[in-house]
C-alpha positions, 0 to 999 in steps of 0.5 A: 785582728787587734783587741781594739778591733774585736771590741768594735765587733762587740759594740756592733753586736750590741748596737744591732740588738738595740736597733732591732728592738727599736724596729729600726735595723738596717742591714750592715751589708746593705750599707757597705754593699751599697757602696760596693754596688755603686762602685761596681756600676758605671764609670765613676765611684763616689767618695765623700769629703766632709770638712768644716767649710763654715764655723770656727774651724773653717780657717783650717779645714777649707784648705784641707778640702782643697788639697783633697780635691786636687788629689782627686783631680790628679788621680782622675787625670791619670786614669782614675782608680781601677779604671773608674773616676772618683766622683766627689760628694762634698759636705760641710761639717760646720764645725759641729761634731753632731753635724759631722756624724749626721753628714757621715751617715748621709754620705754612706747611707744616701750617697753610697760613697765608698769612703770618706775623707775629713774631720779635724777636731777629735770631737768630730772624729769621735762623733763619726767613729761609731757611724763608720763602725756601725755602717762598716765604711772607711774614714781617712782622718788627716789631722794630728791628734791625742792618740789613745785610739785605733779603729777598724774603720779609720785610717789616721794619716796625721800624727799621733802623740809619740810622733808630734807632741812628745818630740816637741816637748823633748826638743823644748827641754833639750834646746830651751832648757825649760823648767816650767811650762804653761798649757793653753788649749781649746776646751774639748777632747784633744787638748784635755787628753793631750795635756794629760799626756804632757803632764805625765811627761813633765812629771817624769822630766823634772818640768813643772806645769805652772798653769793650765787653761782652756777656752771654748772651741768657738769663734766667740772664745775670749782668751784675755784671762788666759793671756793675763795668767800666762803673763803673771806666771812667767813660764819658760814656755807655753804649749798651745793646743788651741784650735781654729780662730781662737789662735788669732785672739790669743797671739794678738793679745800675747803680743799686745801684752809684751810676751814675745818668742824670745822671752816666752816661746810658744809651741803650737800643734795646730798652726801651720802655714795656712793658719799663720796668715790667718793669725797674722805673721807679725803676731807669730814671728819667732814662735814654734810649731810641732808638725811632721810636714812644712811647705819648706820640706826640701824634696822633689815630691814636695816641690811638685806638690807645692807647685801644683797647689799654688797653680790650682789655688793661687800663688799666695796659698800655702801648703800645711801638715793637715793638707799634705796628710789629706792629700796623701790619704787619697793616694793611700786609698787609691793604692789600697783599693788597687791592692784589694782589687775592689772598692768594697770597704772590708776588702780595702781595709784588709788589704791596706796594711803595708800600702805605701806612697811617696808623699811630699813629707817622705815615704809613708806606709800604713801600719796594718795593726793600728791604721796609723802611718810612720812619720818624721817629726819636724820642729818649725819656727815661723819666719818673717815671710809667713813661712815655717823653717825647720829647726829640728827633726827626728832621726827618720820616721817614727813608728806610730805608738797611739797607746804610748805603750813604749812610754815608761812615764805613761800610766794612763789607760786607753 
């Protein structure tokens, strides 16, 4: 058990004492036991899907929910998990961290789900984390994030910093010879923490940060001032950690301001094929994305995944990194349950280390120490058809280093 996981137990003990004092304690074994008990009776077991179906993040999260549903449909059609069919309980996080936490508690306590799949923003994940640790259930989180975290009760199937952001920066330096960089992002946990890491990397790589601006994570976010500052600063490149539909206004205004991919390339870490359609292909052609999966990945597993998704949801639909990571998480969960021989969350967690799946992105394996997975980095470039072409990649899967222990330039603390 790692230091992080030991700290979790300390937090649980302190939290339990406080709840007892308030006269509100609910037995932890009752919560996890409820999931296990529900899984042990009948022909089905409940799992929770918790995604933003409304609000500013719906542009990204609805399709993640769809990919999870497709995975469940496939698994059930092939006999289920340990002979039981997965029964979905869907909840809407409504792009609000508080709602995510409330719905997570409801799924575990009331619906007695065996595990939950979802979340997008780091704010939503951090709001849910103490709920899963308190009630000893499992969250599969499918989105790249800022790192500096691991939890006994969370499995991170999206990339951490050393698998996406850092390789993206290194690609920019090697291929665009950047000397100046402008940082733009939504004003919440992920962009601010990621930009702290980017600034540390830049200082060690002779790259000057000449601007850093944020807009609220809201449908009403107005990036006009941000775009004007970028235009005045004339950076060699922009690193973009905007999330949700703020990207629509940002890239529309960039184009209107005459800022093009040829003169000022923008690297985005939260725009995949699905978001390209929402932002507008004409606003994004030639711009770059840093991810670990694209629809264009040339493998038999991915071709099967893409064909299945289009057959399920329409030929015009695209697959993307978070959707693939979510789809993969469902199969990793199935494998972990079968290895454990139980749906009990603690037994599944104990068995998860080393569990693998031949995913659309390539073979992935759960790291039993930090609950992340090794991932191959892919630099993408938006084409005129709205797809993303791979223009650079790492030399094979990158082992997860969520605390940047191997990065000599990182002096931050977890």
